[in-house]
gemmi code that builds the backbone of each chain (N, CA, C; Angstrom):
import gemmi

chains = {
    "A": [
        ("UNK", (0.852, -1.193, 0.000), (0.000, 0.000, 0.000), (0.887, 1.242, 0.000)),
        ("UNK", (0.431, 2.218, -0.737), (1.174, 3.469, -0.827), (1.207, 4.136, 0.532)),
        ("UNK", (2.360, 4.480, 1.029), (2.455, 5.085, 2.341), (2.677, 6.581, 2.277)),
        ("UNK", (2.853, 7.117, 1.085), (2.953, 8.555, 0.929), (2.254, 8.931, -0.357)),
        ("UNK", (1.500, 10.026, -0.327), (0.719, 10.433, -1.476), (0.959, 11.895, -1.813)),
        ("UNK", (1.071, 12.168, -3.084), (1.146, 13.545, -3.576), (-0.087, 13.740, -4.452)),
        ("UNK", (-1.086, 14.463, -3.941), (-2.383, 14.500, -4.608), (-2.414, 15.282, -5.914)),
        ("UNK", (-1.394, 16.096, -6.162), (-1.386, 16.919, -7.372), (-0.294, 16.458, -8.322)),
        ("UNK", (-0.679, 16.190, -9.572), (0.331, 15.837, -10.562), (1.142, 17.066, -10.963)),
        ("UNK", (0.458, 18.228, -11.014), (1.142, 19.450, -11.437), (0.635, 20.628, -10.619)),
        ("UNK", (1.556, 21.527, -10.327), (1.236, 22.777, -9.645), (1.801, 23.913, -10.487)),
        ("UNK", (0.959, 24.894, -10.763), (1.384, 26.065, -11.539), (1.344, 27.296, -10.646)),
        ("UNK", (2.427, 28.063, -10.671), (2.536, 29.246, -9.823), (3.208, 30.362, -10.625)),
        ("UNK", (2.789, 31.575, -10.383), (3.462, 32.717, -10.997), (4.689, 33.086, -10.177)),
        ("UNK", (5.737, 33.500, -10.866), (6.963, 33.901, -10.177), (6.666, 34.989, -9.153)),
        ("UNK", (7.264, 34.828, -7.967), (7.056, 35.791, -6.900), (5.937, 35.420, -5.946)),
        ("UNK", (5.063, 34.535, -6.368), (3.972, 34.082, -5.496), (4.443, 32.944, -4.604)),
        ("UNK", (3.762, 32.739, -3.480), (4.112, 31.585, -2.640), (3.679, 30.288, -3.314)),
        ("UNK", (4.437, 29.234, -3.007), (4.081, 27.935, -3.574), (3.929, 26.898, -2.472)),
        ("UNK", (3.045, 25.930, -2.734), (2.871, 24.794, -1.843), (2.766, 23.542, -2.689)),
        ("UNK", (3.535, 22.526, -2.325), (3.433, 21.207, -2.944), (3.028, 20.245, -1.832)),
        ("UNK", (1.917, 19.557, -2.039), (1.312, 18.791, -0.954), (1.816, 17.353, -0.877)),
        ("UNK", (1.870, 16.865, 0.367), (2.255, 15.482, 0.621), (1.524, 15.004, 1.865)),
        ("UNK", (0.928, 13.840, 1.791), (0.330, 13.225, 2.969), (0.881, 11.818, 3.118)),
        ("UNK", (0.906, 11.338, 4.337), (1.436, 10.002, 4.573), (0.408, 9.181, 5.318)),
        ("UNK", (0.564, 7.873, 5.223), (-0.422, 6.983, 5.851), (0.275, 5.808, 6.524)),
        ("UNK", (1.184, 6.130, 7.406), (1.869, 5.088, 8.162), (1.677, 5.347, 9.649)),
        ("UNK", (1.787, 4.320, 10.416), (1.671, 4.471, 11.864), (3.040, 4.782, 12.450)),
        ("UNK", (3.036, 5.185, 13.682), (4.295, 5.492, 14.335), (4.796, 6.869, 13.950)),
        ("UNK", (6.083, 7.066, 14.073), (6.694, 8.360, 13.795), (7.573, 8.247, 12.560)),
        ("UNK", (7.037, 8.627, 11.429), (7.804, 8.450, 10.185), (8.892, 9.496, 10.031)),
        ("UNK", (9.898, 9.140, 9.269), (10.904, 10.109, 8.839), (10.497, 10.566, 7.433)),
        ("UNK", (10.382, 11.859, 7.223), (9.850, 12.400, 5.979), (10.885, 13.239, 5.245)),
        ("UNK", (10.858, 13.177, 3.931), (11.870, 13.833, 3.104), (11.219, 14.492, 1.893)),
        ("UNK", (11.866, 15.525, 1.396), (11.550, 16.099, 0.098), (12.808, 16.103, -0.761)),
        ("UNK", (12.601, 15.698, -2.024), (13.654, 15.721, -3.020), (13.162, 16.507, -4.228)),
        ("UNK", (14.126, 17.050, -4.987), (13.811, 17.744, -6.228), (14.601, 17.104, -7.360)),
        ("UNK", (13.974, 17.040, -8.535), (14.650, 16.484, -9.705), (14.513, 17.450, -10.872)),
        ("UNK", (15.653, 17.931, -11.346), (15.673, 18.753, -12.548), (15.751, 17.837, -13.766)),
        ("UNK", (15.368, 18.322, -14.943), (15.296, 17.455, -16.135), (16.579, 16.662, -16.373)),
        ("UNK", (16.403, 15.374, -16.609), (17.502, 14.461, -16.929), (18.589, 14.432, -15.862)),
        ("UNK", (18.183, 14.628, -14.628), (19.130, 14.585, -13.518), (18.639, 13.623, -12.454)),
        ("UNK", (19.534, 13.280, -11.529), (19.124, 12.488, -10.370), (18.376, 13.345, -9.374)),
        ("UNK", (17.981, 12.748, -8.272), (17.252, 13.473, -7.229), (18.219, 14.177, -6.296)),
        ("UNK", (17.843, 15.385, -5.913), (18.635, 16.143, -4.939), (17.831, 16.299, -3.657)),
        ("UNK", (18.473, 16.070, -2.543), (17.833, 16.197, -1.238), (17.546, 17.664, -0.928)),
        ("UNK", (16.326, 17.946, -0.464), (15.949, 19.312, -0.083), (15.891, 19.497, 1.425)),
        ("UNK", (15.143, 18.619, 2.094), (14.987, 18.747, 3.543), (14.385, 17.467, 4.111)),
        ("UNK", (14.398, 17.396, 5.443), (13.871, 16.215, 6.109), (13.260, 16.592, 7.449)),
        ("UNK", (12.320, 15.781, 7.883), (11.798, 15.861, 9.244), (12.061, 14.521, 9.915)),
        ("UNK", (12.756, 14.577, 11.047), (13.013, 13.367, 11.820), (12.287, 13.470, 13.157)),
        ("UNK", (12.543, 14.536, 13.863), (11.906, 14.795, 15.145), (12.102, 16.265, 15.474)),
        ("UNK", (11.406, 16.737, 16.519), (11.647, 18.106, 16.957), (10.695, 19.105, 16.335)),
        ("UNK", (11.200, 20.278, 16.012), (10.405, 21.374, 15.486), (9.648, 20.946, 14.230)),
        ("UNK", (8.360, 21.246, 14.199), (7.541, 20.801, 13.069), (7.862, 21.538, 11.774)),
        ("UNK", (8.453, 22.707, 11.878), (8.807, 23.473, 10.682), (10.286, 23.253, 10.405)),
        ("UNK", (10.572, 22.682, 9.257), (11.965, 22.429, 8.903), (12.330, 23.260, 7.681)),
        ("UNK", (13.542, 23.754, 7.689), (14.036, 24.564, 6.575), (15.080, 23.783, 5.813)),
        ("UNK", (15.084, 24.006, 4.489), (16.008, 23.252, 3.668), (16.725, 24.117, 2.659)),
        ("UNK", (17.148, 23.476, 1.591), (17.931, 24.149, 0.561), (17.052, 25.060, -0.291)),
        ("UNK", (17.693, 26.069, -0.914), (17.062, 26.942, -1.906), (15.849, 27.698, -1.372)),
        ("UNK", (15.768, 27.929, -0.067), (14.673, 28.685, 0.520), (13.403, 27.903, 0.761)),
        ("UNK", (13.440, 26.589, 0.570), (12.269, 25.756, 0.811), (12.134, 25.422, 2.293)),
        ("UNK", (10.895, 25.206, 2.696), (10.600, 24.741, 4.043), (9.405, 23.795, 3.977)),
        ("UNK", (9.220, 23.028, 5.037), (8.090, 22.106, 5.078), (7.599, 22.015, 6.511)),
        ("UNK", (6.308, 21.798, 6.641), (5.713, 21.707, 7.965), (5.143, 20.318, 8.196)),
        ("UNK", (5.608, 19.688, 9.247), (5.090, 18.387, 9.642), (3.840, 18.601, 10.475)),
        ("UNK", (2.739, 17.985, 10.068), (1.480, 18.109, 10.792), (0.973, 16.704, 11.103)),
        ("UNK", (1.155, 16.304, 12.350), (0.831, 14.926, 12.704), (-0.669, 14.666, 12.675)),
        ("UNK", (-1.463, 15.635, 13.103), (-2.908, 15.428, 13.139), (-3.501, 15.290, 11.735)),
        ("UNK", (-2.901, 15.982, 10.772), (-3.376, 15.890, 9.391), (-2.523, 14.925, 8.562)),
        ("UNK", (-1.554, 14.310, 9.172), (-0.597, 13.395, 8.509), (-0.097, 14.005, 7.204)),
        ("UNK", (0.383, 15.238, 7.301), (0.851, 15.935, 6.102), (2.264, 16.467, 6.298)),
        ("UNK", (2.899, 16.727, 5.181), (4.267, 17.276, 5.183), (4.401, 18.099, 3.898)),
        ("UNK", (3.703, 19.220, 3.856), (3.662, 20.049, 2.649), (4.933, 20.873, 2.489)),
        ("UNK", (5.388, 20.963, 1.262), (6.578, 21.756, 0.924), (6.129, 23.166, 0.556)),
        ("UNK", (6.864, 24.159, 1.052), (6.461, 25.543, 0.806), (7.672, 26.411, 0.492)),
        ("UNK", (7.359, 27.519, -0.196), (8.371, 28.543, -0.423), (7.644, 29.874, -0.526)),
        ("UNK", (8.102, 30.901, 0.160), (7.369, 32.181, 0.203), (7.284, 32.882, -1.148)),
        ("UNK", (8.315, 32.743, -1.977), (8.352, 33.478, -3.238), (8.998, 32.580, -4.299)),
        ("UNK", (8.203, 32.115, -5.250), (8.694, 31.148, -6.235), (9.580, 31.815, -7.288)),
        ("UNK", (10.536, 31.047, -7.767), (11.408, 31.466, -8.865), (11.170, 30.562, -10.075)),
        ("UNK", (11.394, 31.102, -11.260), (11.263, 30.285, -12.467), (12.175, 29.066, -12.377)),
        ("UNK", (13.347, 29.246, -11.778), (14.316, 28.154, -11.653), (13.867, 27.065, -10.680)),
        ("UNK", (12.774, 27.285, -9.956), (12.223, 26.238, -9.083), (11.424, 25.206, -9.873)),
        ("UNK", (11.160, 25.482, -11.119), (10.401, 24.551, -11.949), (11.152, 23.222, -12.043)),
        ("UNK", (10.510, 22.168, -11.595), (11.156, 20.853, -11.514), (10.119, 19.847, -11.039)),
        ("UNK", (10.574, 18.618, -10.856), (9.734, 17.550, -10.323), (10.091, 17.351, -8.858)),
        ("UNK", (9.085, 17.333, -7.994), (9.303, 17.237, -6.564), (8.726, 15.931, -6.023)),
        ("UNK", (9.532, 15.264, -5.206), (9.127, 13.992, -4.631), (9.136, 14.074, -3.114)),
        ("UNK", (8.050, 13.585, -2.529), (7.984, 13.378, -1.100), (8.321, 11.912, -0.823)),
        ("UNK", (8.974, 11.639, 0.286), (9.348, 10.265, 0.599), (9.260, 10.032, 2.095)),
        ("UNK", (9.049, 8.787, 2.474), (8.954, 8.430, 3.878), (9.818, 7.204, 4.158)),
        ("UNK", (10.499, 7.236, 5.251), (11.196, 6.054, 5.734), (10.520, 5.649, 7.036)),
        ("UNK", (10.121, 4.425, 7.100), (9.432, 3.948, 8.285), (10.463, 3.367, 9.229)),
        ("UNK", (10.620, 3.924, 10.422), (11.626, 3.397, 11.344), (11.382, 1.939, 11.670)),
        ("UNK", (12.444, 1.160, 11.643), (12.394, -0.252, 12.011), (11.479, -1.078, 11.128)),
        ("UNK", (11.239, -0.611, 9.904), (10.391, -1.390, 9.000), (11.182, -2.579, 8.449)),
        ("UNK", (10.468, -3.524, 7.881), (11.126, -4.677, 7.280), (11.943, -4.305, 6.052)),
        ("UNK", (11.645, -3.144, 5.471), (12.389, -2.735, 4.273), (13.708, -2.075, 4.640)),
        ("UNK", (14.038, -2.123, 5.919), (15.350, -1.610, 6.305), (15.433, -0.118, 6.162)),
        ("UNK", (16.337, 0.330, 5.303), (16.602, 1.747, 5.223), (16.075, 2.363, 3.934)),
        ("UNK", (15.238, 1.660, 3.207), (14.736, 2.188, 1.940), (13.711, 3.281, 2.191)),
        ("UNK", (13.516, 4.116, 1.199), (12.500, 5.153, 1.244), (11.354, 4.758, 0.326)),
        ("UNK", (10.141, 5.155, 0.740), (8.973, 4.963, -0.089), (8.592, 6.315, -0.679)),
        ("UNK", (8.635, 6.427, -2.002), (8.439, 7.716, -2.661), (7.005, 7.902, -3.153)),
        ("UNK", (6.565, 9.163, -3.141), (5.336, 9.513, -3.822), (5.558, 9.508, -5.324)),
        ("UNK", (4.481, 9.774, -6.072), (4.567, 9.704, -7.525), (5.143, 10.965, -8.148)),
        ("UNK", (5.336, 11.977, -7.338), (5.954, 13.196, -7.842), (4.935, 14.254, -8.234)),
        ("UNK", (5.326, 15.511, -8.066), (4.521, 16.655, -8.475), (5.381, 17.563, -9.331)),
        ("UNK", (4.897, 17.863, -10.519), (5.627, 18.753, -11.409), (5.259, 20.195, -11.089)),
        ("UNK", (6.254, 20.979, -10.742), (6.045, 22.395, -10.424), (6.470, 23.240, -11.609)),
        ("UNK", (5.560, 24.088, -12.068), (5.864, 25.014, -13.152), (5.681, 26.429, -12.647)),
        ("UNK", (6.763, 27.193, -12.658), (6.714, 28.594, -12.244), (6.843, 29.447, -13.498)),
        ("UNK", (5.835, 30.262, -13.732), (5.812, 31.074, -14.950), (6.235, 32.509, -14.649)),
        ("UNK", (6.940, 33.141, -15.590), (7.436, 34.511, -15.366), (6.299, 35.518, -15.244)),
    ],
    "B": [
        ("UNK", (31.673, 16.463, -0.414), (30.331, 16.144, -0.885), (30.245, 14.668, -1.285)),
        ("UNK", (29.091, 14.091, -0.996), (28.844, 12.718, -1.423), (28.743, 12.671, -2.930)),
        ("UNK", (29.365, 11.658, -3.493), (29.258, 11.527, -4.927), (28.842, 10.097, -5.264)),
        ("UNK", (27.765, 10.002, -6.036), (27.299, 8.727, -6.534), (27.356, 8.812, -8.050)),
        ("UNK", (28.095, 7.919, -8.655), (28.228, 7.941, -10.102), (27.638, 6.667, -10.703)),
        ("UNK", (27.110, 6.821, -11.904), (26.553, 5.698, -12.638), (27.281, 5.606, -13.968)),
        ("UNK", (27.494, 4.382, -14.419), (28.418, 4.143, -15.526), (27.978, 4.784, -16.838)),
        ("UNK", (26.684, 4.896, -17.058), (26.207, 5.457, -18.316), (25.040, 6.397, -18.065)),
        ("UNK", (24.951, 7.474, -18.821), (23.769, 8.338, -18.741), (22.665, 7.827, -19.654)),
        ("UNK", (23.053, 7.339, -20.817), (22.096, 6.801, -21.788), (22.614, 5.459, -22.296)),
        ("UNK", (21.662, 4.540, -22.462), (22.041, 3.197, -22.904), (20.930, 2.673, -23.799)),
        ("UNK", (21.307, 2.086, -24.936), (20.322, 1.462, -25.828), (20.728, 0.010, -26.024)),
        ("UNK", (19.812, -0.896, -25.698), (20.089, -2.319, -25.798), (18.961, -3.017, -26.566)),
        ("UNK", (19.282, -4.193, -27.034), (18.276, -4.968, -27.768), (17.606, -5.972, -26.839)),
        ("UNK", (16.404, -6.334, -27.167), (15.659, -7.347, -26.422), (16.486, -8.627, -26.321)),
        ("UNK", (16.550, -9.181, -25.123), (17.279, -10.420, -24.896), (18.724, -10.237, -24.465)),
        ("UNK", (19.265, -9.039, -24.613), (20.638, -8.796, -24.192), (20.757, -8.790, -22.678)),
        ("UNK", (21.933, -9.131, -22.184), (22.239, -8.999, -20.761), (22.818, -7.601, -20.549)),
        ("UNK", (22.263, -6.899, -19.581), (22.630, -5.496, -19.368), (23.169, -5.310, -17.960)),
        ("UNK", (24.266, -4.586, -17.860), (24.865, -4.280, -16.559), (24.821, -2.777, -16.335)),
        ("UNK", (24.247, -2.364, -15.227), (24.275, -0.961, -14.813), (25.123, -0.884, -13.546)),
        ("UNK", (26.138, -0.012, -13.610), (27.076, 0.084, -12.499), (26.866, 1.364, -11.710)),
        ("UNK", (27.054, 1.261, -10.409), (26.923, 2.415, -9.521), (28.071, 2.397, -8.521)),
        ("UNK", (28.693, 3.544, -8.337), (29.801, 3.664, -7.389), (29.576, 4.875, -6.501)),
        ("UNK", (29.789, 4.697, -5.189), (29.702, 5.823, -4.258), (31.018, 5.945, -3.509)),
        ("UNK", (31.344, 7.201, -3.147), (32.664, 7.456, -2.563), (32.596, 7.871, -1.100)),
        ("UNK", (31.465, 7.612, -0.430), (31.320, 8.060, 0.957), (31.323, 6.925, 1.961)),
        ("UNK", (31.737, 5.745, 1.547), (31.828, 4.629, 2.477), (30.468, 4.278, 3.081)),
        ("UNK", (29.407, 4.499, 2.312), (28.059, 4.202, 2.796), (27.808, 2.696, 2.811)),
        ("UNK", (27.067, 2.272, 3.830), (26.741, 0.856, 3.952), (25.586, 0.464, 3.025)),
        ("UNK", (24.614, 1.366, 2.892), (23.404, 1.045, 2.137), (23.489, 1.545, 0.709)),
        ("UNK", (23.038, 0.709, -0.210), (22.919, 1.132, -1.604), (21.611, 0.598, -2.175)),
        ("UNK", (21.070, 1.351, -3.140), (19.728, 1.088, -3.636), (19.671, 1.237, -5.150)),
        ("UNK", (18.791, 0.470, -5.755), (18.446, 0.664, -7.157), (16.932, 0.901, -7.269)),
        ("UNK", (16.588, 2.016, -7.943), (15.204, 2.348, -8.229), (15.021, 2.447, -9.734)),
        ("UNK", (13.781, 2.266, -10.169), (13.446, 2.677, -11.514), (12.364, 3.745, -11.428)),
        ("UNK", (12.452, 4.700, -12.344), (11.526, 5.826, -12.348), (10.758, 5.846, -13.656)),
        ("UNK", (9.453, 5.834, -13.557), (8.572, 5.880, -14.714), (7.533, 6.970, -14.512)),
        ("UNK", (7.172, 7.689, -15.570), (6.191, 8.777, -15.443), (4.895, 8.289, -14.809)),
        ("UNK", (4.431, 9.052, -13.827), (3.170, 8.709, -13.168), (3.275, 7.629, -12.117)),
        ("UNK", (4.431, 6.996, -12.031), (4.614, 5.919, -11.046), (5.623, 6.284, -9.977)),
        ("UNK", (6.332, 7.376, -10.168), (7.337, 7.772, -9.192), (8.535, 6.845, -9.222)),
        ("UNK", (9.170, 6.691, -8.079), (10.327, 5.798, -7.950), (9.883, 4.505, -7.285)),
        ("UNK", (10.304, 3.401, -7.860), (9.987, 2.099, -7.278), (11.299, 1.370, -6.993)),
        ("UNK", (11.360, 0.771, -5.821), (12.577, 0.118, -5.368), (12.716, -1.256, -5.991)),
        ("UNK", (13.858, -1.514, -6.612), (14.100, -2.798, -7.248), (14.826, -3.734, -6.263)),
        ("UNK", (15.977, -3.313, -5.812), (16.791, -4.059, -4.841), (17.535, -3.057, -3.971)),
        ("UNK", (17.918, -3.515, -2.800), (18.838, -2.737, -1.990), (19.819, -3.669, -1.281)),
        ("UNK", (20.868, -3.063, -0.778), (21.922, -3.827, -0.108), (22.391, -3.032, 1.104)),
        ("UNK", (22.541, -3.687, 2.239), (23.003, -3.003, 3.440), (24.403, -3.440, 3.861)),
        ("UNK", (25.027, -4.268, 3.027), (26.384, -4.686, 3.326), (26.934, -5.419, 2.098)),
        ("UNK", (28.230, -5.580, 2.067), (28.849, -6.316, 0.967), (28.259, -7.722, 0.909)),
        ("UNK", (27.967, -8.168, -0.286), (27.416, -9.487, -0.574), (26.009, -9.702, -0.013)),
        ("UNK", (25.419, -8.674, 0.579), (24.047, -8.785, 1.078), (23.118, -8.066, 0.113)),
        ("UNK", (21.945, -8.632, -0.102), (20.965, -7.994, -0.968), (19.566, -8.341, -0.480)),
        ("UNK", (18.659, -7.408, -0.725), (17.269, -7.605, -0.357), (16.389, -7.171, -1.521)),
        ("UNK", (15.330, -7.915, -1.787), (14.401, -7.530, -2.834), (13.582, -6.325, -2.395)),
        ("UNK", (13.352, -5.474, -3.365), (12.462, -4.350, -3.141), (11.055, -4.683, -3.623)),
        ("UNK", (10.381, -3.688, -4.160), (8.994, -3.866, -4.571), (8.838, -4.533, -5.941)),
        ("UNK", (9.833, -4.367, -6.811), (9.706, -4.892, -8.182), (10.999, -5.581, -8.621)),
        ("UNK", (11.395, -6.679, -7.987), (12.666, -7.326, -8.330), (12.625, -8.229, -9.562)),
        ("UNK", (11.441, -8.540, -10.057), (11.332, -9.524, -11.138), (12.051, -9.032, -12.393)),
        ("UNK", (12.884, -9.898, -12.943), (13.622, -9.565, -14.156), (14.965, -8.911, -13.902)),
        ("UNK", (15.269, -8.709, -12.615), (16.523, -8.052, -12.236), (17.299, -8.897, -11.229)),
        ("UNK", (18.600, -8.698, -11.204), (19.427, -9.207, -10.124), (20.465, -8.146, -9.803)),
        ("UNK", (21.162, -8.329, -8.690), (22.161, -7.347, -8.274), (23.403, -8.057, -7.771)),
        ("UNK", (24.461, -7.264, -7.692), (25.722, -7.782, -7.179), (26.403, -6.685, -6.391)),
        ("UNK", (26.913, -7.071, -5.216), (27.699, -6.118, -4.419), (28.910, -6.860, -3.847)),
        ("UNK", (29.975, -6.818, -4.612), (31.223, -7.484, -4.240), (32.140, -6.567, -3.437)),
        ("UNK", (31.989, -5.271, -3.636), (32.759, -4.288, -2.876), (31.803, -3.259, -2.284)),
        ("UNK", (32.207, -2.665, -1.206), (31.319, -1.761, -0.483), (30.884, -0.591, -1.347)),
        ("UNK", (31.777, -0.082, -2.185), (31.473, 1.136, -2.933), (30.700, 0.884, -4.223)),
        ("UNK", (30.534, -0.353, -4.606), (29.973, -0.638, -5.925), (28.747, -1.538, -5.829)),
        ("UNK", (27.694, -1.150, -6.561), (26.443, -1.914, -6.554), (25.948, -2.001, -7.986)),
        ("UNK", (25.869, -3.209, -8.496), (25.531, -3.401, -9.900), (24.122, -3.955, -10.045)),
        ("UNK", (23.434, -3.454, -11.035), (22.103, -3.957, -11.390), (22.226, -4.711, -12.701)),
        ("UNK", (21.664, -5.907, -12.738), (21.793, -6.769, -13.910), (20.412, -7.110, -14.458)),
        ("UNK", (20.246, -6.875, -15.732), (19.057, -7.329, -16.433), (19.476, -8.563, -17.219)),
        ("UNK", (19.036, -9.714, -16.772), (19.524, -10.972, -17.345), (19.154, -11.108, -18.816)),
        ("UNK", (17.971, -10.699, -19.168), (17.502, -10.755, -20.547), (16.558, -9.575, -20.748)),
        ("UNK", (17.112, -8.500, -21.266), (16.358, -7.248, -21.317), (15.077, -7.388, -22.136)),
        ("UNK", (14.046, -6.718, -21.648), (12.773, -6.689, -22.362), (12.325, -5.242, -22.522)),
        ("UNK", (11.426, -5.010, -23.454), (11.015, -3.631, -23.749), (10.344, -2.968, -22.549)),
        ("UNK", (9.711, -3.754, -21.696), (9.064, -3.143, -20.526), (10.058, -2.757, -19.431)),
        ("UNK", (11.330, -2.978, -19.695), (12.369, -2.500, -18.778), (12.983, -1.189, -19.265)),
        ("UNK", (12.449, -0.636, -20.336), (12.834, 0.709, -20.752), (12.399, 1.678, -19.664)),
        ("UNK", (13.364, 2.405, -19.106), (13.065, 3.248, -17.956), (14.292, 4.071, -17.591)),
        ("UNK", (14.108, 4.947, -16.598), (15.225, 5.645, -15.972), (15.586, 4.862, -14.715)),
        ("UNK", (16.865, 4.527, -14.579), (17.335, 3.782, -13.416), (18.200, 4.690, -12.546)),
        ("UNK", (17.843, 4.733, -11.273), (18.531, 5.596, -10.328), (19.160, 4.768, -9.223)),
        ("UNK", (20.411, 5.045, -8.958), (21.132, 4.422, -7.860), (21.223, 5.426, -6.714)),
        ("UNK", (21.215, 4.936, -5.498), (21.333, 5.811, -4.332), (22.129, 5.105, -3.244)),
        ("UNK", (22.677, 5.903, -2.339), (23.378, 5.331, -1.188), (23.036, 6.123, 0.064)),
        ("UNK", (23.215, 5.491, 1.210), (22.986, 6.194, 2.471), (23.806, 5.521, 3.571)),
        ("UNK", (23.994, 6.272, 4.642), (24.722, 5.747, 5.780), (23.768, 4.983, 6.690)),
        ("UNK", (24.287, 3.970, 7.315), (23.489, 3.176, 8.240), (23.584, 3.724, 9.659)),
        ("UNK", (24.502, 4.658, 9.876), (24.769, 5.109, 11.236), (24.597, 6.618, 11.339)),
        ("UNK", (24.557, 7.100, 12.572), (24.455, 8.533, 12.799), (23.053, 9.046, 12.577)),
        ("UNK", (22.944, 10.334, 12.266), (21.638, 10.973, 12.142), (21.370, 11.481, 10.730)),
        ("UNK", (22.180, 11.055, 9.795), (21.955, 11.474, 8.408), (21.189, 10.364, 7.729)),
        ("UNK", (19.914, 10.551, 7.554), (19.083, 9.465, 7.049), (18.798, 9.558, 5.557)),
        ("UNK", (19.107, 10.700, 4.976), (18.712, 10.862, 3.578), (19.587, 10.025, 2.666)),
        ("UNK", (19.038, 9.747, 1.494), (19.766, 9.025, 0.469), (20.349, 10.020, -0.537)),
        ("UNK", (21.487, 9.642, -1.099), (22.142, 10.440, -2.116), (22.052, 9.698, -3.441)),
        ("UNK", (21.643, 10.427, -4.472), (21.355, 9.797, -5.750), (22.412, 10.081, -6.807)),
        ("UNK", (22.589, 9.114, -7.686), (23.374, 9.327, -8.884), (22.560, 10.050, -9.939)),
        ("UNK", (23.163, 10.377, -11.086), (22.489, 11.146, -12.124), (21.463, 10.355, -12.917)),
        ("UNK", (21.490, 9.028, -12.781), (20.521, 8.205, -13.490), (21.056, 7.666, -14.809)),
        ("UNK", (20.526, 6.517, -15.195), (20.797, 5.928, -16.505), (19.469, 5.734, -17.213)),
        ("UNK", (19.351, 6.380, -18.367), (18.122, 6.195, -19.153), (18.358, 5.040, -20.110)),
        ("UNK", (17.685, 3.945, -19.844), (17.844, 2.719, -20.631), (16.685, 2.571, -21.595)),
        ("UNK", (17.023, 2.338, -22.849), (16.017, 2.034, -23.866), (16.289, 0.633, -24.389)),
        ("UNK", (15.266, -0.214, -24.355), (15.377, -1.580, -24.870), (14.515, -1.678, -26.121)),
        ("UNK", (15.143, -2.003, -27.234), (14.409, -2.021, -28.517), (14.204, -3.457, -29.003)),
    ],
}
model = gemmi.Model(1)
for chain_id, residues in chains.items():
    chain = gemmi.Chain(chain_id)
    for i, (resn, *xyz) in enumerate(residues, 1):
        res = gemmi.Residue()
        res.name, res.seqid = resn, gemmi.SeqId(i, " ")
        for name, pos in zip(("N", "CA", "C"), xyz):
            atom = gemmi.Atom()
            atom.name, atom.element = name, gemmi.Element(name[0])
            atom.pos, atom.b_iso = gemmi.Position(*pos), 0.0
            res.add_atom(atom)
        chain.add_residue(res)
    model.add_chain(chain)
structure = gemmi.Structure()
structure.add_model(model)
structure.setup_entities()
């Protein structure tokens, strides 16, 4: 069963506007959550993670994400989008002590398009 | 910086050929992973390894095998390539210890099987 979901295939934002890319998870316990970004024909780059502690985590390139346990969400946000933020974004979860060891379970990805 | 390299960026093979995809990491990581990425399906785990000569099946191991003879190298093998294995293949590594849980990815190999 899918343990992380990205409900939007594509998000369109005008440059300078705030952006949100949504992610929800459906695992029990305390998951470790991650966001990655993929530029065209490239591998995935790590953006940020939530392990424990402060629910608001800050990452690379001005991105941040908020862990919300009651809503089982981990949405990625940025106050002011740039055209160069246009890319494919993946949410991922690692379940502590799962049988899959240290693997991550990825969402299907959300394509972000920032228009000038 | 962690560096994960993959032997080829683009590869074209014929149906039935044996295909080797190589991945090397330079950070002494214990864990290594092979994923395939397809549009609309995200990343799916094929195999992973948490130690030399150790391997575990992921979600879609059928048609694939792996080899890890040295800590830094993790190979994905397609014994007899088929057209439905045309995909982007991503290798990743991570540490088993400490508090750095994220995986580091290589640039990917886009494999086309004709």
